[in-house]
PDB file of N, CA, C and O in Angstrom:
ATOM      1  N   MET A   1       1.224  -1.121   0.013  1.00  0.00           N
ATOM      2  CA  MET A   1       0.195  -0.167   0.292  1.00  0.00           C
ATOM      3  C   MET A   1       1.329   1.248   0.328  1.00  0.00           C
ATOM      4  O   MET A   1       2.302   1.407   1.066  1.00  0.00           O
ATOM      5  N   THR A   2       0.726   2.264  -0.878  1.00  0.00           N
ATOM      6  CA  THR A   2       1.538   2.914  -0.730  1.00  0.00           C
ATOM      7  C   THR A   2       0.220   4.449  -0.576  1.00  0.00           C
ATOM      8  O   THR A   2      -0.823   4.695  -1.182  1.00  0.00           O
ATOM      9  N   MET A   3       1.033   5.222   0.623  1.00  0.00           N
ATOM     10  CA  MET A   3       0.795   6.238   0.896  1.00  0.00           C
ATOM     11  C   MET A   3       1.199   7.488   0.836  1.00  0.00           C
ATOM     12  O   MET A   3       2.329   7.765   1.239  1.00  0.00           O
ATOM     13  N   THR A   4       0.430   8.380   0.370  1.00  0.00           N
ATOM     14  CA  THR A   4       0.380   9.796   0.178  1.00  0.00           C
ATOM     15  C   THR A   4       0.199  10.689   0.422  1.00  0.00           C
ATOM     16  O   THR A   4      -1.001  10.943   0.321  1.00  0.00           O
ATOM     17  N   TYR A   5       1.161  12.001   0.961  1.00  0.00           N
ATOM     18  CA  TYR A   5       0.798  12.808   2.057  1.00  0.00           C
ATOM     19  C   TYR A   5       0.305  13.950   1.428  1.00  0.00           C
ATOM     20  O   TYR A   5       0.751  14.536   0.442  1.00  0.00           O
ATOM     21  N   VAL A   6      -0.611  14.181   2.078  1.00  0.00           N
ATOM     22  CA  VAL A   6      -1.360  15.522   0.892  1.00  0.00           C
ATOM     23  C   VAL A   6      -1.773  16.217   2.727  1.00  0.00           C
ATOM     24  O   VAL A   6      -2.303  15.926   3.800  1.00  0.00           O
ATOM     25  N   PRO A   7      -0.892  17.508   1.822  1.00  0.00           N
ATOM     26  CA  PRO A   7      -1.337  18.593   3.358  1.00  0.00           C
ATOM     27  C   PRO A   7      -2.784  19.059   3.271  1.00  0.00           C
ATOM     28  O   PRO A   7      -3.737  18.982   2.496  1.00  0.00           O
ATOM     29  N   ASP A   8      -2.347  19.787   4.923  1.00  0.00           N
ATOM     30  CA  ASP A   8      -4.167  19.987   5.294  1.00  0.00           C
ATOM     31  C   ASP A   8      -4.320  20.914   4.509  1.00  0.00           C
ATOM     32  O   ASP A   8      -3.442  21.682   4.116  1.00  0.00           O
ATOM     33  N   GLN A   9      -5.864  20.910   4.115  1.00  0.00           N
ATOM     34  CA  GLN A   9      -6.281  22.427   3.367  1.00  0.00           C
ATOM     35  C   GLN A   9      -5.808  23.636   4.941  1.00  0.00           C
ATOM     36  O   GLN A   9      -5.785  23.550   6.169  1.00  0.00           O
ATOM     37  N   PRO A  10      -5.491  24.726   3.811  1.00  0.00           N
ATOM     38  CA  PRO A  10      -5.844  25.876   5.223  1.00  0.00           C
ATOM     39  C   PRO A  10      -6.931  26.696   5.348  1.00  0.00           C
ATOM     40  O   PRO A  10      -7.685  27.271   4.563  1.00  0.00           O
ATOM     41  N   GLN A  11      -6.803  26.589   6.734  1.00  0.00           N
ATOM     42  CA  GLN A  11      -8.410  26.541   7.088  1.00  0.00           C
ATOM     43  C   GLN A  11      -9.359  28.126   6.601  1.00  0.00           C
ATOM     44  O   GLN A  11      -8.768  28.470   5.578  1.00  0.00           O
ATOM     45  N   PRO A  12     -10.443  29.128   6.851  1.00  0.00           N
ATOM     46  CA  PRO A  12      -9.819  29.536   6.022  1.00  0.00           C
ATOM     47  C   PRO A  12     -10.138  30.377   7.832  1.00  0.00           C
ATOM     48  O   PRO A  12     -10.303  29.803   8.908  1.00  0.00           O
ATOM     49  N   TYR A  13     -10.119  31.976   7.502  1.00  0.00           N
ATOM     50  CA  TYR A  13     -10.043  32.913   8.147  1.00  0.00           C
ATOM     51  C   TYR A  13     -11.236  33.977   8.773  1.00  0.00           C
ATOM     52  O   TYR A  13     -11.252  35.084   8.233  1.00  0.00           O
ATOM     53  N   ASP A  14     -12.148  33.758   9.772  1.00  0.00           N
ATOM     54  CA  ASP A  14     -13.217  34.390  10.122  1.00  0.00           C
ATOM     55  C   ASP A  14     -13.281  35.798  10.151  1.00  0.00           C
ATOM     56  O   ASP A  14     -13.292  36.536  11.136  1.00  0.00           O
ATOM     57  N   SER A  15     -13.322  36.077   8.965  1.00  0.00           N
ATOM     58  CA  SER A  15     -14.187  38.012   8.825  1.00  0.00           C
ATOM     59  C   SER A  15     -14.430  38.261   9.939  1.00  0.00           C
ATOM     60  O   SER A  15     -13.888  39.295  10.328  1.00  0.00           O
ATOM     61  N   LYS A  16     -15.033  37.748  10.657  1.00  0.00           N
ATOM     62  CA  LYS A  16     -15.111  39.059  11.583  1.00  0.00           C
ATOM     63  C   LYS A  16     -14.282  39.515  12.472  1.00  0.00           C
ATOM     64  O   LYS A  16     -14.073  40.660  12.873  1.00  0.00           O
ATOM     65  N   GLN A  17     -13.638  38.084  12.856  1.00  0.00           N
ATOM     66  CA  GLN A  17     -12.391  38.082  14.150  1.00  0.00           C
ATOM     67  C   GLN A  17     -11.594  39.056  13.244  1.00  0.00           C
ATOM     68  O   GLN A  17     -11.437  40.229  13.581  1.00  0.00           O
ATOM     69  N   VAL A  18     -11.090  38.548  12.080  1.00  0.00           N
ATOM     70  CA  VAL A  18     -10.325  39.826  10.883  1.00  0.00           C
ATOM     71  C   VAL A  18     -10.815  40.622  10.955  1.00  0.00           C
ATOM     72  O   VAL A  18      -9.838  41.289  10.616  1.00  0.00           O
ATOM     73  N   GLU A  19     -11.643  41.436  11.124  1.00  0.00           N
ATOM     74  CA  GLU A  19     -11.694  42.624  11.511  1.00  0.00           C
ATOM     75  C   GLU A  19     -11.656  43.460  12.035  1.00  0.00           C
ATOM     76  O   GLU A  19     -11.346  44.616  11.747  1.00  0.00           O
ATOM     77  N   ALA A  20     -12.218  42.619  13.575  1.00  0.00           N
ATOM     78  CA  ALA A  20     -12.031  43.177  14.666  1.00  0.00           C
ATOM     79  C   ALA A  20     -10.550  42.936  15.725  1.00  0.00           C
ATOM     80  O   ALA A  20     -10.275  43.373  16.843  1.00  0.00           O
ATOM     81  N   THR A  21     -10.010  42.284  15.030  1.00  0.00           N
ATOM     82  CA  THR A  21      -7.856  42.583  15.299  1.00  0.00           C
ATOM     83  C   THR A  21      -7.729  43.466  14.512  1.00  0.00           C
ATOM     84  O   THR A  21      -7.205  44.409  15.104  1.00  0.00           O
ATOM     85  N   ALA A  22      -8.023  43.843  12.892  1.00  0.00           N
ATOM     86  CA  ALA A  22      -7.515  45.132  12.443  1.00  0.00           C
ATOM     87  C   ALA A  22      -8.501  45.964  12.824  1.00  0.00           C
ATOM     88  O   ALA A  22      -7.953  46.930  12.292  1.00  0.00           O
ATOM     89  N   GLN A  23      -9.562  46.472  13.320  1.00  0.00           N
ATOM     90  CA  GLN A  23      -9.586  47.524  14.059  1.00  0.00           C
ATOM     91  C   GLN A  23      -9.094  47.899  15.563  1.00  0.00           C
ATOM     92  O   GLN A  23      -8.685  48.967  16.018  1.00  0.00           O
ATOM     93  N   SER A  24      -9.323  46.361  16.291  1.00  0.00           N
ATOM     94  CA  SER A  24      -8.460  46.990  17.197  1.00  0.00           C
ATOM     95  C   SER A  24      -6.867  47.330  17.557  1.00  0.00           C
ATOM     96  O   SER A  24      -6.453  47.815  18.610  1.00  0.00           O
ATOM     97  N   VAL A  25      -6.132  46.960  16.450  1.00  0.00           N
ATOM     98  CA  VAL A  25      -4.343  47.742  15.615  1.00  0.00           C
ATOM     99  C   VAL A  25      -5.273  49.061  15.672  1.00  0.00           C
ATOM    100  O   VAL A  25      -5.595  49.956  16.453  1.00  0.00           O
ATOM    101  N   LEU A  26      -5.444  48.728  14.684  1.00  0.00           N
ATOM    102  CA  LEU A  26      -5.518  50.787  14.259  1.00  0.00           C
ATOM    103  C   LEU A  26      -6.229  51.717  15.485  1.00  0.00           C
ATOM    104  O   LEU A  26      -6.752  52.786  15.170  1.00  0.00           O
ATOM    105  N   ALA A  27      -6.227  51.299  16.783  1.00  0.00           N
ATOM    106  CA  ALA A  27      -7.087  52.020  17.667  1.00  0.00           C
ATOM    107  C   ALA A  27      -6.633  52.505  18.521  1.00  0.00           C
ATOM    108  O   ALA A  27      -7.067  53.379  19.272  1.00  0.00           O
ATOM    109  N   SER A  28      -4.888  51.519  18.463  1.00  0.00           N
ATOM    110  CA  SER A  28      -4.494  51.296  19.839  1.00  0.00           C
ATOM    111  C   SER A  28      -3.216  52.029  19.307  1.00  0.00           C
ATOM    112  O   SER A  28      -2.185  52.037  19.979  1.00  0.00           O
ATOM    113  N   ASP A  29      -3.313  52.712  17.956  1.00  0.00           N
ATOM    114  CA  ASP A  29      -2.159  53.030  17.480  1.00  0.00           C
ATOM    115  C   ASP A  29      -1.871  54.771  17.815  1.00  0.00           C
ATOM    116  O   ASP A  29      -2.512  55.665  17.262  1.00  0.00           O
ATOM    117  N   ILE A  30      -0.939  54.968  18.681  1.00  0.00           N
ATOM    118  CA  ILE A  30      -0.440  56.245  19.300  1.00  0.00           C
ATOM    119  C   ILE A  30      -1.140  57.724  17.842  1.00  0.00           C
ATOM    120  O   ILE A  30      -1.797  58.764  17.862  1.00  0.00           O
ATOM    121  N   HIS A  31      -0.604  57.065  17.070  1.00  0.00           N
ATOM    122  CA  HIS A  31       0.172  57.926  15.464  1.00  0.00           C
ATOM    123  C   HIS A  31      -1.810  58.123  15.010  1.00  0.00           C
ATOM    124  O   HIS A  31      -2.224  59.207  14.601  1.00  0.00           O
ATOM    125  N   LEU A  32      -2.816  56.833  15.198  1.00  0.00           N
ATOM    126  CA  LEU A  32      -4.193  57.366  13.687  1.00  0.00           C
ATOM    127  C   LEU A  32      -5.209  57.257  15.651  1.00  0.00           C
ATOM    128  O   LEU A  32      -6.268  56.640  15.758  1.00  0.00           O
ATOM    129  N   LEU A  33      -4.748  57.756  16.487  1.00  0.00           N
ATOM    130  CA  LEU A  33      -6.060  58.057  17.433  1.00  0.00           C
ATOM    131  C   LEU A  33      -7.352  58.817  17.288  1.00  0.00           C
ATOM    132  O   LEU A  33      -8.383  58.372  17.792  1.00  0.00           O
ATOM    133  N   ASN A  34      -7.328  60.182  16.478  1.00  0.00           N
ATOM    134  CA  ASN A  34      -7.895  60.693  15.936  1.00  0.00           C
ATOM    135  C   ASN A  34      -9.221  60.176  14.610  1.00  0.00           C
ATOM    136  O   ASN A  34     -10.228  60.516  13.990  1.00  0.00           O
ATOM    137  N   TYR A  35      -8.309  59.223  14.831  1.00  0.00           N
ATOM    138  CA  TYR A  35      -8.999  58.660  12.912  1.00  0.00           C
ATOM    139  C   TYR A  35     -10.194  57.725  13.289  1.00  0.00           C
ATOM    140  O   TYR A  35     -10.126  57.258  14.426  1.00  0.00           O
ATOM    141  N   THR A  36     -10.835  57.515  12.841  1.00  0.00           N
ATOM    142  CA  THR A  36     -11.153  55.915  12.722  1.00  0.00           C
ATOM    143  C   THR A  36     -11.786  55.783  10.674  1.00  0.00           C
ATOM    144  O   THR A  36     -12.111  56.434   9.682  1.00  0.00           O
ATOM    145  N   PHE A  37     -11.509  53.958  11.422  1.00  0.00           N
ATOM    146  CA  PHE A  37     -11.675  53.298   9.846  1.00  0.00           C
ATOM    147  C   PHE A  37     -12.796  52.998  10.540  1.00  0.00           C
ATOM    148  O   PHE A  37     -13.412  53.228  11.580  1.00  0.00           O
ATOM    149  N   SER A  38     -12.807  51.990   8.866  1.00  0.00           N
ATOM    150  CA  SER A  38     -14.051  50.814   8.934  1.00  0.00           C
ATOM    151  C   SER A  38     -12.661  49.418   7.737  1.00  0.00           C
ATOM    152  O   SER A  38     -11.657  49.639   7.059  1.00  0.00           O
ATOM    153  N   CYS A  39     -13.167  48.586   7.969  1.00  0.00           N
ATOM    154  CA  CYS A  39     -12.579  47.411   7.626  1.00  0.00           C
ATOM    155  C   CYS A  39     -13.459  46.826   7.255  1.00  0.00           C
ATOM    156  O   CYS A  39     -14.604  46.947   7.690  1.00  0.00           O
ATOM    157  N   CYS A  40     -12.864  45.574   5.792  1.00  0.00           N
ATOM    158  CA  CYS A  40     -13.955  44.571   5.778  1.00  0.00           C
ATOM    159  C   CYS A  40     -12.676  43.575   5.191  1.00  0.00           C
ATOM    160  O   CYS A  40     -11.593  44.082   4.899  1.00  0.00           O
ATOM    161  N   TYR A  41     -12.926  42.127   5.058  1.00  0.00           N
ATOM    162  CA  TYR A  41     -12.172  41.362   4.723  1.00  0.00           C
ATOM    163  C   TYR A  41     -12.940  40.269   4.553  1.00  0.00           C
ATOM    164  O   TYR A  41     -13.733  39.739   5.331  1.00  0.00           O
ATOM    165  N   ARG A  42     -12.487  39.866   2.986  1.00  0.00           N
ATOM    166  CA  ARG A  42     -12.596  38.753   2.202  1.00  0.00           C
ATOM    167  C   ARG A  42     -11.375  37.570   1.353  1.00  0.00           C
ATOM    168  O   ARG A  42     -10.231  37.761   0.940  1.00  0.00           O
ATOM    169  N   GLU A  43     -11.766  37.032   1.355  1.00  0.00           N
ATOM    170  CA  GLU A  43     -10.643  35.709   1.002  1.00  0.00           C
ATOM    171  C   GLU A  43      -9.525  36.316   1.217  1.00  0.00           C
ATOM    172  O   GLU A  43      -8.826  36.040   0.242  1.00  0.00           O
ATOM    173  N   GLY A  44      -9.027  36.887   1.820  1.00  0.00           N
ATOM    174  CA  GLY A  44      -7.507  37.081   2.075  1.00  0.00           C
ATOM    175  C   GLY A  44      -7.538  38.407   2.096  1.00  0.00           C
ATOM    176  O   GLY A  44      -6.523  38.945   2.537  1.00  0.00           O
ATOM    177  N   THR A  45      -8.571  39.220   1.681  1.00  0.00           N
ATOM    178  CA  THR A  45      -7.670  40.322   1.267  1.00  0.00           C
ATOM    179  C   THR A  45      -8.647  41.902   2.206  1.00  0.00           C
ATOM    180  O   THR A  45      -9.873  41.994   2.269  1.00  0.00           O
ATOM    181  N   LEU A  46      -7.843  42.718   2.680  1.00  0.00           N
ATOM    182  CA  LEU A  46      -8.615  43.165   4.048  1.00  0.00           C
ATOM    183  C   LEU A  46      -8.665  44.645   3.054  1.00  0.00           C
ATOM    184  O   LEU A  46      -7.751  44.944   2.285  1.00  0.00           O
ATOM    185  N   ILE A  47     -10.110  45.603   3.280  1.00  0.00           N
ATOM    186  CA  ILE A  47     -10.523  46.508   2.967  1.00  0.00           C
ATOM    187  C   ILE A  47      -9.871  47.263   3.648  1.00  0.00           C
ATOM    188  O   ILE A  47      -9.201  46.611   4.449  1.00  0.00           O
ATOM    189  N   LEU A  48      -9.667  48.702   3.773  1.00  0.00           N
ATOM    190  CA  LEU A  48      -9.045  49.384   5.052  1.00  0.00           C
ATOM    191  C   LEU A  48     -10.255  50.462   3.814  1.00  0.00           C
ATOM    192  O   LEU A  48     -10.516  50.347   2.616  1.00  0.00           O
ATOM    193  N   ARG A  49     -10.699  51.430   4.886  1.00  0.00           N
ATOM    194  CA  ARG A  49     -11.144  53.201   4.434  1.00  0.00           C
ATOM    195  C   ARG A  49     -11.714  54.159   5.268  1.00  0.00           C
ATOM    196  O   ARG A  49     -12.712  53.537   5.632  1.00  0.00           O
ATOM    197  N   GLY A  50     -11.776  55.240   5.825  1.00  0.00           N
ATOM    198  CA  GLY A  50     -11.322  56.480   6.419  1.00  0.00           C
ATOM    199  C   GLY A  50     -10.571  57.387   5.870  1.00  0.00           C
ATOM    200  O   GLY A  50     -10.116  57.416   4.726  1.00  0.00           O
ATOM    201  N   ARG A  51     -10.442  58.224   6.839  1.00  0.00           N
ATOM    202  CA  ARG A  51      -9.872  59.407   6.021  1.00  0.00           C
ATOM    203  C   ARG A  51      -9.031  60.547   7.080  1.00  0.00           C
ATOM    204  O   ARG A  51      -9.497  61.210   8.006  1.00  0.00           O
ATOM    205  N   VAL A  52      -7.752  60.489   6.598  1.00  0.00           N
ATOM    206  CA  VAL A  52      -6.639  60.757   7.655  1.00  0.00           C
ATOM    207  C   VAL A  52      -6.204  62.169   6.684  1.00  0.00           C
ATOM    208  O   VAL A  52      -6.580  62.536   5.571  1.00  0.00           O
ATOM    209  N   ARG A  53      -5.327  62.690   7.583  1.00  0.00           N
ATOM    210  CA  ARG A  53      -4.803  64.529   6.895  1.00  0.00           C
ATOM    211  C   ARG A  53      -3.095  63.913   6.295  1.00  0.00           C
ATOM    212  O   ARG A  53      -2.222  64.372   5.558  1.00  0.00           O
ATOM    213  N   ARG A  54      -3.228  63.020   6.866  1.00  0.00           N
ATOM    214  CA  ARG A  54      -1.320  63.155   6.133  1.00  0.00           C
ATOM    215  C   ARG A  54      -1.016  61.888   5.497  1.00  0.00           C
ATOM    216  O   ARG A  54      -1.859  61.177   6.044  1.00  0.00           O
ATOM    217  N   TYR A  55      -0.211  60.927   4.503  1.00  0.00           N
ATOM    218  CA  TYR A  55      -0.147  60.556   3.915  1.00  0.00           C
ATOM    219  C   TYR A  55       0.593  59.296   4.743  1.00  0.00           C
ATOM    220  O   TYR A  55       0.399  58.081   4.726  1.00  0.00           O
ATOM    221  N   TYR A  56       1.684  60.297   5.595  1.00  0.00           N
ATOM    222  CA  TYR A  56       1.706  58.724   6.699  1.00  0.00           C
ATOM    223  C   TYR A  56       1.237  58.214   7.045  1.00  0.00           C
ATOM    224  O   TYR A  56       1.458  57.004   7.090  1.00  0.00           O
ATOM    225  N   HIS A  57      -0.595  59.288   7.957  1.00  0.00           N
ATOM    226  CA  HIS A  57      -1.436  57.566   8.496  1.00  0.00           C
ATOM    227  C   HIS A  57      -1.475  56.856   7.701  1.00  0.00           C
ATOM    228  O   HIS A  57      -1.078  55.720   7.958  1.00  0.00           O
ATOM    229  N   LYS A  58      -1.941  57.143   6.417  1.00  0.00           N
ATOM    230  CA  LYS A  58      -2.317  55.988   5.828  1.00  0.00           C
ATOM    231  C   LYS A  58      -0.677  55.011   5.508  1.00  0.00           C
ATOM    232  O   LYS A  58      -0.316  53.835   5.457  1.00  0.00           O
ATOM    233  N   GLN A  59      -0.491  55.442   5.461  1.00  0.00           N
ATOM    234  CA  GLN A  59       0.791  54.312   5.278  1.00  0.00           C
ATOM    235  C   GLN A  59       1.118  53.470   6.459  1.00  0.00           C
ATOM    236  O   GLN A  59       1.757  52.433   6.283  1.00  0.00           O
ATOM    237  N   ILE A  60       0.644  53.913   7.929  1.00  0.00           N
ATOM    238  CA  ILE A  60       0.779  53.653   9.439  1.00  0.00           C
ATOM    239  C   ILE A  60      -0.028  52.241   9.229  1.00  0.00           C
ATOM    240  O   ILE A  60       0.284  51.052   9.288  1.00  0.00           O
ATOM    241  N   ALA A  61      -1.441  53.112   8.904  1.00  0.00           N
ATOM    242  CA  ALA A  61      -2.248  52.218   9.490  1.00  0.00           C
ATOM    243  C   ALA A  61      -2.334  51.177   8.219  1.00  0.00           C
ATOM    244  O   ALA A  61      -2.924  50.142   8.531  1.00  0.00           O
ATOM    245  N   GLN A  62      -1.893  51.217   6.901  1.00  0.00           N
ATOM    246  CA  GLN A  62      -1.734  49.813   6.575  1.00  0.00           C
ATOM    247  C   GLN A  62      -0.432  49.103   6.910  1.00  0.00           C
ATOM    248  O   GLN A  62      -0.596  47.894   6.749  1.00  0.00           O
ATOM    249  N   THR A  63       0.661  49.362   7.270  1.00  0.00           N
ATOM    250  CA  THR A  63       1.908  48.734   7.645  1.00  0.00           C
ATOM    251  C   THR A  63       1.012  48.049   8.321  1.00  0.00           C
ATOM    252  O   THR A  63       0.473  47.092   7.765  1.00  0.00           O
ATOM    253  N   ILE A  64       0.625  48.443   9.835  1.00  0.00           N
ATOM    254  CA  ILE A  64       0.322  48.012  11.359  1.00  0.00           C
ATOM    255  C   ILE A  64      -0.605  46.284  11.201  1.00  0.00           C
ATOM    256  O   ILE A  64      -0.439  45.192  11.746  1.00  0.00           O
ATOM    257  N   VAL A  65      -1.466  46.755  10.287  1.00  0.00           N
ATOM    258  CA  VAL A  65      -1.974  45.995   9.565  1.00  0.00           C
ATOM    259  C   VAL A  65      -2.287  44.555   8.908  1.00  0.00           C
ATOM    260  O   VAL A  65      -3.154  43.709   9.127  1.00  0.00           O
ATOM    261  N   SER A  66      -0.657  44.687   7.551  1.00  0.00           N
ATOM    262  CA  SER A  66      -0.397  43.687   7.617  1.00  0.00           C
ATOM    263  C   SER A  66       0.194  42.660   7.707  1.00  0.00           C
ATOM    264  O   SER A  66       0.183  41.885   6.751  1.00  0.00           O
ATOM    265  N   GLY A  67       1.084  42.264   9.219  1.00  0.00           N
ATOM    266  CA  GLY A  67       1.013  41.494   9.332  1.00  0.00           C
ATOM    267  C   GLY A  67      -0.324  40.752  10.603  1.00  0.00           C
ATOM    268  O   GLY A  67      -0.006  40.620  11.784  1.00  0.00           O
ATOM    269  N   ILE A  68      -1.323  40.468  10.248  1.00  0.00           N
ATOM    270  CA  ILE A  68      -2.593  39.782  10.786  1.00  0.00           C
ATOM    271  C   ILE A  68      -2.513  38.642  10.384  1.00  0.00           C
ATOM    272  O   ILE A  68      -1.961  38.627   9.284  1.00  0.00           O
ATOM    273  N   ASP A  69      -2.731  37.879  10.657  1.00  0.00           N
ATOM    274  CA  ASP A  69      -2.529  36.396   9.827  1.00  0.00           C
ATOM    275  C   ASP A  69      -4.215  36.317   9.432  1.00  0.00           C
ATOM    276  O   ASP A  69      -5.251  36.546  10.056  1.00  0.00           O
ATOM    277  N   GLY A  70      -3.942  35.942   8.289  1.00  0.00           N
ATOM    278  CA  GLY A  70      -5.283  36.246   7.108  1.00  0.00           C
ATOM    279  C   GLY A  70      -4.745  36.759   6.240  1.00  0.00           C
ATOM    280  O   GLY A  70      -4.683  36.242   5.125  1.00  0.00           O
ATOM    281  N   VAL A  71      -3.990  38.409   6.661  1.00  0.00           N
ATOM    282  CA  VAL A  71      -4.174  39.162   5.930  1.00  0.00           C
ATOM    283  C   VAL A  71      -3.448  38.665   4.577  1.00  0.00           C
ATOM    284  O   VAL A  71      -2.317  38.297   4.895  1.00  0.00           O
ATOM    285  N   GLU A  72      -3.562  38.581   3.822  1.00  0.00           N
ATOM    286  CA  GLU A  72      -2.563  37.760   2.152  1.00  0.00           C
ATOM    287  C   GLU A  72      -2.375  39.562   1.378  1.00  0.00           C
ATOM    288  O   GLU A  72      -1.361  39.776   0.714  1.00  0.00           O
ATOM    289  N   ARG A  73      -3.421  40.699   1.561  1.00  0.00           N
ATOM    290  CA  ARG A  73      -3.724  41.662   0.532  1.00  0.00           C
ATOM    291  C   ARG A  73      -4.841  42.901   0.967  1.00  0.00           C
ATOM    292  O   ARG A  73      -6.038  43.112   1.160  1.00  0.00           O
ATOM    293  N   ILE A  74      -3.849  43.372   0.967  1.00  0.00           N
ATOM    294  CA  ILE A  74      -4.557  44.710   1.581  1.00  0.00           C
ATOM    295  C   ILE A  74      -4.840  45.818   0.564  1.00  0.00           C
ATOM    296  O   ILE A  74      -3.910  46.308  -0.076  1.00  0.00           O
ATOM    297  N   GLN A  75      -6.172  46.243   0.393  1.00  0.00           N
ATOM    298  CA  GLN A  75      -6.685  46.816  -0.474  1.00  0.00           C
ATOM    299  C   GLN A  75      -6.700  48.607   0.305  1.00  0.00           C
ATOM    300  O   GLN A  75      -7.253  48.692   1.402  1.00  0.00           O
ATOM    301  N   ASN A  76      -6.092  49.915  -0.315  1.00  0.00           N
ATOM    302  CA  ASN A  76      -5.630  50.873   0.794  1.00  0.00           C
ATOM    303  C   ASN A  76      -6.793  51.476   0.687  1.00  0.00           C
ATOM    304  O   ASN A  76      -6.754  51.574  -0.539  1.00  0.00           O
ATOM    305  N   GLN A  77      -8.177  52.145   1.076  1.00  0.00           N
ATOM    306  CA  GLN A  77      -8.740  52.934   0.384  1.00  0.00           C
ATOM    307  C   GLN A  77      -9.080  54.243   1.339  1.00  0.00           C
ATOM    308  O   GLN A  77     -10.052  54.966   1.126  1.00  0.00           O
ATOM    309  N   ILE A  78      -8.094  54.456   2.478  1.00  0.00           N
ATOM    310  CA  ILE A  78      -8.236  55.696   2.883  1.00  0.00           C
ATOM    311  C   ILE A  78      -7.956  56.741   2.686  1.00  0.00           C
ATOM    312  O   ILE A  78      -6.818  56.952   3.105  1.00  0.00           O
ATOM    313  N   GLU A  79      -8.424  57.630   2.217  1.00  0.00           N
ATOM    314  CA  GLU A  79      -8.650  58.856   2.104  1.00  0.00           C
ATOM    315  C   GLU A  79      -7.140  60.043   2.572  1.00  0.00           C
ATOM    316  O   GLU A  79      -7.132  60.036   3.803  1.00  0.00           O
ATOM    317  N   VAL A  80      -6.366  60.658   2.235  1.00  0.00           N
ATOM    318  CA  VAL A  80      -6.224  62.021   2.765  1.00  0.00           C
ATOM    319  C   VAL A  80      -7.038  63.326   2.534  1.00  0.00           C
ATOM    320  O   VAL A  80      -7.999  63.317   1.765  1.00  0.00           O
ATOM    321  N   ASP A  81      -6.802  64.022   2.946  1.00  0.00           N
ATOM    322  CA  ASP A  81      -7.511  64.858   3.874  1.00  0.00           C
ATOM    323  C   ASP A  81      -5.797  66.328   4.036  1.00  0.00           C
ATOM    324  O   ASP A  81      -5.149  66.798   4.970  1.00  0.00           O
ATOM    325  N   ASP A  82      -5.796  66.410   3.187  1.00  0.00           N
ATOM    326  CA  ASP A  82      -5.063  67.586   3.792  1.00  0.00           C
ATOM    327  C   ASP A  82      -5.191  69.087   3.549  1.00  0.00           C
ATOM    328  O   ASP A  82      -4.388  69.886   3.066  1.00  0.00           O
ATOM    329  N   SER A  83      -5.913  69.179   3.825  1.00  0.00           N
ATOM    330  CA  SER A  83      -7.276  70.294   3.502  1.00  0.00           C
ATOM    331  C   SER A  83      -6.724  71.223   5.427  1.00  0.00           C
ATOM    332  O   SER A  83      -6.106  72.249   5.712  1.00  0.00           O
ATOM    333  N   GLN A  84      -7.222  70.403   6.036  1.00  0.00           N
ATOM    334  CA  GLN A  84      -7.320  70.674   6.933  1.00  0.00           C
ATOM    335  C   GLN A  84      -5.650  70.511   8.126  1.00  0.00           C
ATOM    336  O   GLN A  84      -5.706  70.798   9.321  1.00  0.00           O
ATOM    337  N   SER A  85      -4.634  70.125   7.589  1.00  0.00           N
ATOM    338  CA  SER A  85      -4.038  70.018   7.695  1.00  0.00           C
ATOM    339  C   SER A  85      -3.212  71.303   9.115  1.00  0.00           C
ATOM    340  O   SER A  85      -3.340  72.515   8.940  1.00  0.00           O
ATOM    341  N   ASP A  86      -2.790  71.001   9.809  1.00  0.00           N
ATOM    342  CA  ASP A  86      -2.096  72.445  10.110  1.00  0.00           C
ATOM    343  C   ASP A  86      -0.544  72.325   9.637  1.00  0.00           C
ATOM    344  O   ASP A  86       0.204  73.031  10.313  1.00  0.00           O
ATOM    345  N   GLY A  87      -0.071  71.761   8.871  1.00  0.00           N
ATOM    346  CA  GLY A  87       1.688  72.135   7.967  1.00  0.00           C
ATOM    347  C   GLY A  87       2.497  71.791   8.851  1.00  0.00           C
ATOM    348  O   GLY A  87       3.597  72.303   9.057  1.00  0.00           O
ATOM    349  N   ARG A  88       1.971  70.842   9.467  1.00  0.00           N
ATOM    350  CA  ARG A  88       3.495  69.860  10.309  1.00  0.00           C
ATOM    351  C   ARG A  88       3.856  68.758   9.400  1.00  0.00           C
ATOM    352  O   ARG A  88       4.776  67.994   9.691  1.00  0.00           O
TER     353      ARG A  88
END
C-alpha cells in the first residue's frame, strides 16, 4: 500500500475576527488615535477605509494591519484630506 502525503488545507479565517483585530490594532496605535477606520475582510483581502490628514498616517495604517493572520492583500482605500493639516 502506497501512502501519499496530502497537506492539510488551510482553514479559512473568520472575517469578523480579522476585521475586529484590524479595528483593534488601528484604534490602539498612537499615531492614529484621532481617526476612525472601517475594515472589510474577504478571502485574504483586507479593505481599509477612512480619512486621515497625512499620507504618512495612511501608510502607518496599512503597515500595522499587514501582520494580521489571514491578511494576504490590503486594499488601502483610506483618503488623505490634507486641507485641514496644520502644516507640520
